[in-house]
N, C-alpha and C positions, 0 to 999 in steps of 0.2 A: 504493500500500500504506500502511496506517495506520502512524504512527510508534509504535515499541514504547515504551509508557509505563514499562516496567521495564528499559530498556536498560542501566542502571547495575548491574543484578544479573546474577550469573553463572548459567549453566544449573543448577549445583548448588544455588544459593540458591533459584531458582524452583521446582525440584523439591522441595526441602525444605519450602517454603511449601505446595506442593500436597499433600504427604503429611501436613502438619499439619492443614489445614482442608478439603482436597478441593475448593477453589474452582477452577472451570474457567478463571477469568481467568488464573491463573498458567500453566496448561497452554496456553491460547490464545496467550499471549505467547511461550511456549517454541516452540510449533509454528510460529508466524509466522516465527521466526528461521530455521527449516529448510525453509520452503516451497520456496525456490529450489533448495536442495540436493536435496530429494526429487524435485522436478520434473526436475532434471538426471539423477538416477539412473533415473527412470522413462523418460525420453526415450532414454537410452542402451540400455535393454532393449527398449522397445516401439516406438520410431521413429514414434510417432504422437502428435501434440499432444493430441488429444481423449482418447485412451486414457490418456496420461500424467497429464492433469489429473484424470481419473476415478480413476486409481490413487492419486494424492496424497490425495484425499478418503477413499478406502478405508483408506489407511495411517493417516490421522488417526484414523479410527474404531478401527482395530486398536490404535493407541498408547493411546488413551483406555481401551479395554477392558483391555489388558495392564497398564497402570500401576495400575489399580484392584486388580489381583491381587497384584503384588509390587513390591518396591523396585528401582529401577534406579540404578546408581552413575554410569556414564559415558553420558550421554544421547546425545551425538553419534554415538558408534560403535554404540550400541544401535539408534538409529533408522535408521542407515544399513543395518545388518544386516536389520532388519525390512523396510525398503524393498526391498532386493535380493531377499530371500526371497519377498516378496509378488509382485514382478515375475516371478520365475522360476515361481512357482506359477500366476500368471495366464497366462503363456505356455503352460504345460503344460495348463492347465485351462480356457482361455478359452471354448472352445465349450461345454464341459460346464456351466460356471457360468451362462452366458447362458441356456442351455436350461433350467437349473434355475429361474432367476428367472422366465423366461417361463412355464414349467409351473406354478409356484406361483401366479403371478398369474392365469393362465388358469383354474386350478382354482377360485380364489376368484371370478372373474367368471362361470364357468359354473354357479355355484350359482344364478345368476339365471335364471329360466325364460325360455323363448322366444328364446334366443340361439343362432343357428346360424352358426358361423364356418367359412369355407373358406379361411383365409389360409395361404399357404405358410409353413412353419416358419422358413426362412431370412429371408424377407421380414419376418416378425413379429419375429425377433431384432433385425433392423436398426432397425425402428420402435421397438422397446422401448428399445434403446440411445439412440436420439435423444430419445425422450420422457422418459427418465430424466434426461438432461442438461437438459431444459427445466423440471424441477421446481425449486422453491425448495430451498435447501440443507438446511433442517430436514426437509422432506418426504422428500427423496432419502435423507438419512441414516437416517431411521426406516424407510423402505421397505426399504432394503438390509439393515439390521439385522434386521428382522422376517422378510422373505421369504428372504434369502440366508443370514444368520447364524443364523436360527431362534431369535432371542432373544425372550423374553417382554416384554410391556409393562413389567413391573417392572424387568427387566434393562436395557431400553433407557433407562428413566427414570434408573436408577442410573448408567449409562454416560455419558449426555449432560447430565444436570442438568435435563432437561425434567420437568415434572410428568406424572403418569400421564394426566391429562386431555389435556395437550398431545400426548403420544405417540400416544394413541388418535386424536386429531383429525388429526395429521400423517399417520398411516398411512391412515386412511379417505380423507382428502382427496387424499393422494398416489396412492392406488390409483385413485380416481375420475378424477383429472387424467391419469394414465397412460392409462386406458381411453379418455377423451375424445380425448387426443392421438393415440392409435393408430388409433382409428376415423376421426379426421379425415384421418390419413395414408393410411388405406385408401381413403377416398372420393377423395382427391386422386389416389391411385395409379390408381384405376379410371377416373377422368375423364381422366387425363393420357394 
């Protein structure tokens, strides 16, 4: 893990700086401090390392989005609450959300003519989850925000600090890479 360049600053100071200039570097440093705590919380609820890592990424996205909306006083207790609620929601909603992401992406892919898919939904969900993990973090973040959180390019750019052009590129490439990865898994599955 990278050494925290702002280790001499308190959470409050980092938050203050972030609210002053909205530079994601302050936020990145703050989130880095709590990665292990968040991972621990997620493991406690989900009992699965891959799910927990995925959840930590999603919590980061949520934190970035929420902090843009309002001021937080006590970061540690706030982020702990966000993490706990997110895990509970995920447990309750796990199947539904996976299905939603799959459906959104399939709808986008099915706009392409000449594609005839006969994959089982459960199998597809499994491939989707694996393929999502294989994406670069920028692509994964943008794909989740766009297809699951239903954010616009503009909102994603605002939340992540990426330019509109980057956001568009990450989503298009992420979608294409997911499709390639899933079709590869489908071929391997039918050969195996």
